[in-house]
N, C-alpha and C positions, 0 to 999 in steps of 0.2 A: 486389346488397346494398341493402336498404331504408334509407331515410334515418332518422336518429334520430326516435323517436316523441315528439311533444309531449304534454303533459298535456291531458286532455279532460274526461272525466266521472268521477263518483265511483267507478264500477266499472271504470274504465280500468286496464289492467295496470300502468301506472306508479304508480297509487295503491296497488295491492297491494304493489309493490316498496318504495314509501316506508313502508308499514306494516311490512314486514319489516325495513327499516332501523331504524325507530323501536324495534321490538321487540328487535332485536339490540343496539342501543345500551343499552337498558334492561337486557338480560341481562348486558352487559359491566359496567355499573355494579354490578349485583348480585354478579358475580364478584369485583369489586374490594372491595365492602363485606364480602364473606365473609372475604377475606384480612385486611382491616383489623380485623375483629372477633376475629381469632385471639388467644387468651390462652396465652402460652408459659410462664407462671410455674411450672406444675406438670409441665412436660414436659422440662425441661433439668436435667441433673445438676449442672452448675456454671456459673459466670459466663462462662467462655470459650465453652461451647456456646450459652449464652443470647445472647451478642454475635453469634456467627456466624449463629444462626438468625434473630435480629432483622434482621441485615443482608440475609439472603436474603428475608425477608418484605418489607422495604422495596424491594428490587429488584423483587420480584413486583408490588407495588403500583404502582411506577413503570411497569412493563411493561404493566399493564392500564389505563393512562390512555387516556381517549377523547379523541383529538385532534380538536377541533371542525371544523377545515378539512381534515382528512385522511379521505378516504372509508374507511368501515369495510370495505366490500366493493366490488369493481369489476367483478365478472363473475359469471356463473352458468353451470353446466354441467347440461344435461339428458341424463342417460345413457339409452340404449335399454334396458339391462338393469341389474339390481342388480349392484354390484361383486362379481365372483367367480361370477356366475350367467349370464354371457353365453351366449346360445343356449338357456338352460333354458326349458322350456315354462311359460308363465304368469309368468315372472319380470318384475316391474315395474321400470321404470327409476326413478332417483332424481334429485332436483335438489340440487345443491351450490352454495352461494354461496361464491365465492373471494375472500379478503381478506388483510389484512396479518397477522392473527393468528387463532387459534382462539377461537370464542365458543360457549358452550353454554347451554341453558336450565336451569331449575331441576331438570329430570329428567335432565340430562346429555346430552340430544340436541343434536347440532351445529346451530348456526344459521349460523355462518360457518366455513369450512374454511381453515386456514392455507395460503397459496400454496405452501409448501414440501412439503406432504403429497403422497404419491404420487397420490392421487385428483385432485389439482389439476393435475398435469402436462399432461394433454390441453388445458387451457385455452391453453397456450402452443404446443403441438406439433400438435394435431389439425388436419386439413385435409380437404377433400372427397375427396382421393385416399386419405387415411389418417385416417378419422374417429375411430378408437380407441374405438368404441362410444358416441360422443357423437352425439346426434341434433341438438341445438341448442346453440349457444354464444351467450350474451347478454353484451354489454358495456354498462356504465352510464356516463352522463355526469353530471358534477357541476359546480355553480357555487357557489363559496363554501361548500363542504361540503354543499350541498343537492342531492339527486338530482333531476336535471331532464330526463334523456333516457335512452333505451335503444336498443339496436340488436341485431337478431337475425341470426344466420348459420345457415342450415339446412345441416348437413353431410351430410344424407342425399340431397341433390340434387346429383349429380355433373355434371349437364349444363352448369351455368353456369360452372364453374371458380371458383377462389378469387379474391375481389375485395378491393380495399383497403377498410379500415374507416375510415369518416369520423370516428367517435369516437376511434379510435386516432390518426389524423392530428391531430385537434383537441387531444388530450392531449399529444402530442409538441410541438406548436407553442404550447401554452399559455404566456403570458408568465411570466418568472421574476423574482421579487422575493425577496430573502433568500438563504439558503444553498442548496446543491445539494439537490434532492429525489430521492426514490427513483424507479425506473423500473418498479416491480413490476407496474403495470398494462399496461405496453407492452413487456415482454420478448418478444423475437422467438425463433423456434425455434433459430437458430444460437447466440444468446446463452444460451438455456436449457440447451443441451447443455453449455456451459462452466460455468454456474452449478451444475448438478447433477452435475458430474464427481466421481468418488469421492475420498475423502480420502487414499487411499494414494499417489497420484501427484501430481507437480508439473505445473502447466499454465502455459505461456507464451502470452500473448495479444498478437499484433501487431495493433494497431488503428489505422486511419486516424482523423483528426479526426472527431468526431461519431458514431463507431460505438458509443459507450457502454461502452468498455472499463473505465473507472473504476467506473461503476455496476455493471457485470457483476462486477468483483472484489469490491465491497462486498456485493452480493447473494449471491455465492458464500460469503463469510464467514457471512452470516446463514443460508444453507442448511446449511452444515457444522455450525453451532452447533445447528441443529434436528435434524439427522440423527445427530450424534455429540456430543451435549451433555455427557454425563458425561466422555467422553475429553478433550474440549477444555476443560472446566471444570478438569480436573486439570493439563493441560499448557499451556494458555494460547494466546491468539491475539494477533496484532499487525498493524496496518496501518501501513505506512511510506510517507510522502509526501515530496515534494521540498522543501517549506518550510512554515512555520507558517500562511501565508495559505491555502495549499491545504488543510491539515488543518482549519482553521476552516471552510472552504467545504463540506467533505464531512461534518463531524462530526454532522449531524442525520440522515443517511441511516439508519444502523443503529438509533438510537432509534426512528425512525418505523416500523421493522420489528420493534420489540419487543426489540432486542438492546442491552443497556446496558453490558456488561462487556468491551468490546474496546479494548485499549490502542492509542494512536496515537502515532507518533513520526517524526522525520526521521532520516536516517542519522547526522547530526551528534549527535543526542540519544543514539543507540546507543553512540557511541564517545567520549562526553564524559568522558574520564579526566582531562583537563587543561582549563584555560581557554584558549580560542582567541581570540587578538587579533592574530595576525600574518597576513601574506599571502605566498604564493609567486608567483614569476614563472610564466607559463604553462608554460614549459619545465620548471621544477622540479616543478610540480604533476603534469605528465605523467609524469615519471620516478618520483616518489613513489607515483603511482597504478598503476604498472606491476606486474604480478604477479611480476616478477623480484625485487622488494623482499622478497617472502616468504622467498626463499632467503637473501638477505643477513641478514635478521633471524634466521632459523633458525640460521645459522652463529654469529651474534653471541651469541644466547642460550646456546648450548652451549659458547662459547669459554672460559668460566671453569672448565669441568671439567678437572681435572688428575689424573694417575695418582699413587697414593700412593708415597712413597719410604721408608716405614718401617712396621713392624707396628703394630697396635692392641693394646694390653694393657689388659685389663679386670680390676680387682681386685674379688673377691667374698669377703668375710670374710678368711680367711688364704690363699686361693688366688688365683693370677694366671693369667688365661687369655689366650693369645697367638694372634692371627690374623695370619699373615704378609702382607706387602705384595703379593706376587704373587697371593694368593687374593682380596684386596680388589680388585686390578686386574681380575681376571676378572669380579667382580661389576659393576664400573663399565662394562667393555666390553660385558657382556651387556645392561645397562640402556640403554646408548647404542644398541646394535644394534636393540633393540626399538622405538626411536623413540617412546616414550611421552611424555606431557607432562613438561616439565622438573621441575615441582613434584612431580608424582606419583612420578617417579624419585627425587627428593631425599628424599621421605618413605619410599620403599621401601628405600633404601640402609641406613639404620641397622637396619632389621628384618633385612636380609640378613646384616649383620655380627653382629647379636645371635643369629641362627639358627646361624651358624658357631660362636659361643661355646657355645650349648646343645648342639650336636653333641659338642663336646669334653667338656662336663660329663657327658653321657650315657655317653660312652666311658670316663669315669673312675668310673662307677658311680653317679652322682647321678641324681635324677629331677626335673628342673626342669619347670615348667609354663609356660603362656602369660604368667602374671604375671611370672615371672622374665625371660622374653624381653623383655617391655615395659620392665622395669627396666633391663636391659642396654642396650636401644636408647636409653634416656634418660640413660645414664651419661655422666659428664663426658668420658671418653676417647673414646667413640663419637661424641658430639656434636661434639667438637673435630675429630675426623677427618673427619666429614661436612662441617663448615664449610670445611675446607681443600680437600677433594676436590671437593665439589659445592656451591659457595657459592650463597646465595640471590640471586635476580635481581629487581630492581625494573624493570618494563617501561619506565616513563617515563625513569628514569635511563639505561637501556640505549640508548633512542632518542636521548636527549640526547647521550650520548657518541658515537654513530654520526655525528650531524650536526655535532658540534663537533671531534672528534678525527680529523685527517687520516689518521694511520697506522692507527687502529682501523677506520675505514671502508674504507681501501684493503685491509687484510688480509681483511676479510670480504666485500668486493665484487669481489675479484679473479676475473676470468673471467666475472663476471655483469654488472657495469656498467663501461663504459669510463672511463678517467681523466677525460675531458671531462664525462661524466654525473656522476661523483663530485664534481667541482668545482661543477657546477650545483646539486646538492642540499645541499652543505655550507654551513653558515652562515658568512657573512663574518666575523662577530664572535661567537665562542663564548659561549653563555649560562653564567652562573655556577651556576644551580640550576634545578630543575624549575619552581619557582614564578616565577622571573623571566624564563624563556624566552618568546620571542614565538612561541608555537606556532601553526601554521597548521592548517586543517581536514584537510589531507592528513597532517600529522604525527600528529594524533589517531588517524587510521586505522592508522598504523604502530604506535602504542602499543597499539591494540586487538589487532592481529595478534600483537605480542609478548606481550600478556597471555594470549592463547589458547595460545601456545606454552608458557607457564608453567603455566596452569590452564585446564581446559576451560570454555568459555563455555556458559551455560545454554541449552538448546534448547527451543523452543516447539512446540506441536502444529501450528500453521499460521501462516504469514506471508504477507501480501499486500504486494507491492512495486510501487508505482505510479511512473510516469515513469522506468522502469528504464533506458531507453536512455542516460541521462545519467551513469550510475555508472561509476567507474573499476574496473578489475579488482580492486584492493585493496578497494574499497567492496563489490563483489559478494561477496568473500570474507567481509567483515564481516557482511553480511546472511546469507550461507549458514551461518555459525556459529550463527545464531539459530534455524536449522531443520534441523540435521544429522539429528535423529531424527524430524522432522516433515515436512510437505509445504509447498509454497508456490504462490502464484498470482502470476505475473510479468506486469506490464502495461506496455506502452510502444508507441512508434512510432519506428522507426529514422529516419524523415524529420524528427522533431522533436528529434533529438540536438543540443544546443547547448553542450556542453562540449568542450574540446580532446581529451578522452579518450573522447568518446561512442562507444558500441559500434557496429560496422558489421555484426555478425552475432549473432543470438540464440544460435546453437550455441556460439559462443565465450563469450558471456556466461554461459550456463548451465553451461559447464564450470568457469568461475571460481566460480560459485555452489555448485558441488558437486552439481549436479543435471543431469548431461549427458544423461540418458535422458528428460528431460521432453518432453511433447508440446507442439508449437508450433502454435497455432491462429491463423488470420488472419481478422480482421473487416474487410471492405471496404465493407459496406453502411451508409451513414451515415443517421442519424435526426435529427441535430441541425443540421448545417450546410446551409443552402439550396443547391439544385442549382447555381445560377449562381456562388455564392461558392466552392464547393468546386472547381468546374471552373477558375475563375480561379487559385486557389491552387495547383492541381495543375500549372500551367505550370512551377512551380519544381522538380518532382520529378526530371526528368532531371539537374538540376545537383546536387541535394542527396541523392538516394537512388536512383541508377540501378537499374532492374530492379524497384523496388517498385511494386506495382499501385496505380493511382490509385483513390481512393475514388469510389463512386457514391452518389447520394442517393435515398432513397425519397420525399423530400418532393415533393409535387405542385406547390407554389408555387415559382417561381424565386427568390423573396426580393427584398428591396429593396436593390439594389446600384448604387453610383455611384462613379465616379472623377473627382475635380475637381482641376484644376491652377489655381493662383493665383499672383499675383506674390509675391515673397519678403516684401515689407513688408505684405502682406495675409494672410499665413498664419495668424497667431494669431486674427485676427478671423474668418476663414473656418472655422477649427476650432471656435471658440465657437458660431458660427451653426449648424454641423452638429450640435453637441451639443444646442443649443436645439431644433432640428428633431426630433432623435431623442427628446427629452423629450416631444414632443407625442403620441408613441405610448405604448402600455402597456409595462410591463416595465422591465428593468434596462438601463443604458447603460454601456458601458466605453469610455473614451478611452485608447487604447494609444499610447504614445510612447516614443522612445529615452530613456535615462536623462538625457542632458544637455539634454533638452527639458522635463523634469519641472517645474523651478522656474518657467520662463517661462510654461508653460501653466497651472500652478496660480495664478499671479498674474493671468493673463488671465481665467480662470474666476471668480475672486473679484471682480475688477473688474467683470465683467458681471453679478454678483449670482447666479451659479449655484452652489448648494451642491454640494460634491463630497466623496467619501470616499476613504480609502486602501484598498488591497487588504486583505481580511480583515475590514474593518468591514462590518457587516450593513446591507444596503439596506433602505429602508422606503418607504412611499408618499410621504414628504416628501423623502427623499434617495435618488435612484435612479442617480445618476451617480458612477462610480468612475474615478479617474485612476490608470492602471496603467502602471508602468514595464515596458517590453517583457520584461525578464528575469523578471518575476514573473507573466506572463500565462499560462504553461503550466498546463493543467489547469482553468483557469477558463472560464466561459462567460457571455455576456450576450445579452439579446434583440437589442440594437442595438450595433454597435461602430463607433466613429469611429477610424480609424487615421491618425495624424499622420506625415507625412514618411517613407515607406518607406525612402528612401535613408539617412536618419539611423539607422534601426533596423539596417540592414545595416552601416553604418560604425561602429556602437557595439561591434562584436565584433572579436576579434583577427584573424580571417581571413574571406574572402568566403563560404566554404561555411557556416561557423558563422553568419555574418550572414544569409545567405539562409534558413537553417533557422529562425533566430529570427523572420524575416519570415513564414515559412510558419505558424509557431505563431500569430503575431498575426493573420494573415488568416483563421484558422479558429476564432476564438472566438465568432463571431456565430451566433445562432439564427434571427433573422428578417431582419436587415438589416446591411449593411456599407457605410460611406462612407469612401473614401480621399481625404484632402486632402493635396496635395503642391505644393511650389514647385520643388524639385530634380527633375531627370529621374528617372523610375522605373527601377529596375534592368532591364537589357536582358532578363533571363530572364522578366520579367513581360509583355513586349510580344508574346509569342507567336511 
């Protein structure tokens, strides 16, 4: 593989590529100007259509923005034959520039091809063993948005074998400042297969740290929106992350790919039926998150249904129409047996009773129509009967009663939860109302389950769930309700599960999600974490995820890795010095520490004159150091990480396994360098 080619003379190939870049940028500006010049005054029938069309135009203008520091194209494919003409005599090959979005000239001819287009796929998958009709693949190197180098790979020469790309390595290792960036220029074949998987099926990605699973999930959304735009515009897409800091970190990836209308949320956002300001004990949270709670709730929701003990008599003019109790009981039992949503059944019952009345009217020689049936269904007698037989259910009030009323809980949890488990989840002091109750995050999920038992939750076309290993079975059910008629991309790492209910099996998790047939793909080839760092962190795997394959790294550099033990009274000063040293390098710095060390380290940094940020605050050239509590580190990445007192990170969790998993997460946030500073002995599992 030749080294990147530096600029030389005016007729240098690099100059020609720069000229194409300049022309492409000019064409993109012209495309945007054309949209901005659109006049919709005479093409919309009413103000509603005008508002919708104007919104679509504004989205299109935003999508056509030329981001100065984001390369418009990053590669070029030189095909041996024209597409569709492979092997045809005299068929000339074509060149296609591969970039983040489609750009065409004034005649409509493509200048840049969207990376998601079928013709772009060989850029990621072609090899000397399988060139896919590509003669040459060219990669471009950029510095500050300027095209500064290129690198060619001749796929017609099978003698040398595939070699590592220097520009690819350089792009992977480029220092990070600001939010997460896209990986569109560095997608690997195994990642591309997941990105381009069809919309019809759900994909679960088990990915070790640094394998790019989050970026793969986001690029999959962008690909699906490209390939199925009309369908997903109608049904919607959603990205679910573990916390707000994480969502802020990833929020610029999709806009950089030209996708602006993808909603983002946490699981807590999805189930925000009540204000959450209470906390459960770990034991209570574990039980409330157990899938068995779904059966308890199902029983409780249906518990108000009673069989009628008297007939329903409907008065129409001078006639009285009587439906006996046994006939109504048959209707009720049939609706219960169908196990449809409680609310849907409650709406069906008055229509069933009204239909029985209409049958009697027809037998008496009358000719009632649908309007008569609707009137009977809304009559006072029918409404009163339905209210008594099938009363309305308020999901929050129902869960309030379950957690407050010992007898009510015991009745519906019998044979499902043990008496000890019932005591654990029952509130010591019953709340007076939904508004005053100290709801926990797990309670909100129970209310969401009850809400779905009453009325069907709206389903989206595609949902991406990241850091999925930390969800409880009941949380999986809540997410699954959002994609019952759509598909999902599930992303996670079993070794990074840091909740008491963290999943130990993707098959089990997918069953709770309602997608038991989903394909499970494993990414073990790391692109982010340096080789020496991932090898050190992998010492924990036998203790935290037995049987899980350790990640390998394609990074050629071992990384800047150091472990320093200091005296207890010198710990803060040593951590500050390690941060100061990390700041002498390019890129972002993360200081990761246990929760109870946060205040002390914040004061030490401030006293040393080192400005620092909270997680979620955007780094800049002036402020590149973020102080990260260990529980918030998951999913984030920094060029250099300083890890404070590993033993404290482990001790900050309720049990050792969870603590070691939290430590594994903290150890694997580094892109270029990791410095561990400790006074207490390191956990034995790290000593090899």
